[in-house]
C-alpha positions in Angstrom: 30.2 -95.0 77.2 29.8 -98.8 77.2 32.9 -100.5 78.5 33.8 -103.7 76.6 35.8 -106.7 77.8 39.5 -106.3 77.3 39.6 -102.5 77.2 42.1 -100.8 79.4 41.7 -97.4 81.2 44.3 -95.2 82.8 43.8 -92.7 85.6 44.4 -89.1 84.6 45.7 -88.0 88.0 49.5 -87.6 87.7 50.0 -88.7 91.3 48.1 -91.9 90.9 48.4 -93.4 87.3 46.0 -96.3 88.2 45.1 -98.7 85.4 42.2 -101.1 85.0 41.3 -103.8 82.4 37.6 -104.4 81.9 36.7 -108.1 82.7 33.0 -108.1 81.6 31.0 -105.9 79.2 28.9 -103.2 80.9 25.2 -103.0 80.1 24.9 -99.4 80.9 25.9 -96.2 79.1 27.7 -94.1 81.6 30.5 -91.5 81.7 34.1 -92.5 81.9 34.9 -94.7 84.9 36.3 -93.2 88.1 39.6 -94.3 89.7 39.8 -95.1 93.4 41.4 -91.7 93.9 38.3 -90.0 92.3 39.8 -88.9 89.0 38.4 -89.8 85.7 39.9 -92.6 83.7 40.4 -92.6 79.9 40.9 -95.4 77.4 44.4 -96.4 76.5 45.2 -95.3 72.9 45.5 -98.1 70.5 47.0 -97.5 67.1 44.6 -98.3 64.2 45.4 -101.2 62.0 45.0 -100.5 58.3 44.6 -103.0 55.4 44.5 -102.6 51.7 41.1 -103.0 50.1 40.6 -105.4 47.2 39.3 -104.0 44.0 35.9 -105.4 44.7 35.7 -103.8 48.1 36.9 -100.5 46.9 34.3 -100.3 44.1 31.6 -101.4 46.5 32.5 -98.7 49.0 32.7 -96.0 46.3 29.3 -96.8 44.8 27.4 -97.9 47.9 27.0 -101.4 46.5 26.5 -104.4 48.7 28.6 -107.4 47.9 27.6 -110.9 49.0 30.1 -112.4 51.5 30.7 -115.3 49.1 32.2 -113.0 46.6 34.4 -111.3 49.2 35.6 -114.7 50.5 36.6 -115.7 46.9 38.4 -112.4 46.4 40.4 -112.7 49.6 41.6 -116.2 48.6 43.3 -114.9 45.5 
């Protein structure tokens, strides 16, 4: 797993509950990071943010059509 800047990880050990925030992107794919106590750490859950698709975006996703960014920018202004 590549760790990205700003991600937060929590220790899974109930006696520790250590927490880290990633300061720089990692260049390596590795397993979950380990806490100082030796337990694996997992990413903090972040609730997804949903938005409503415009009609143009909905049609494009349904029909696998690529829309130029200019058209999307104009659609989002309306």
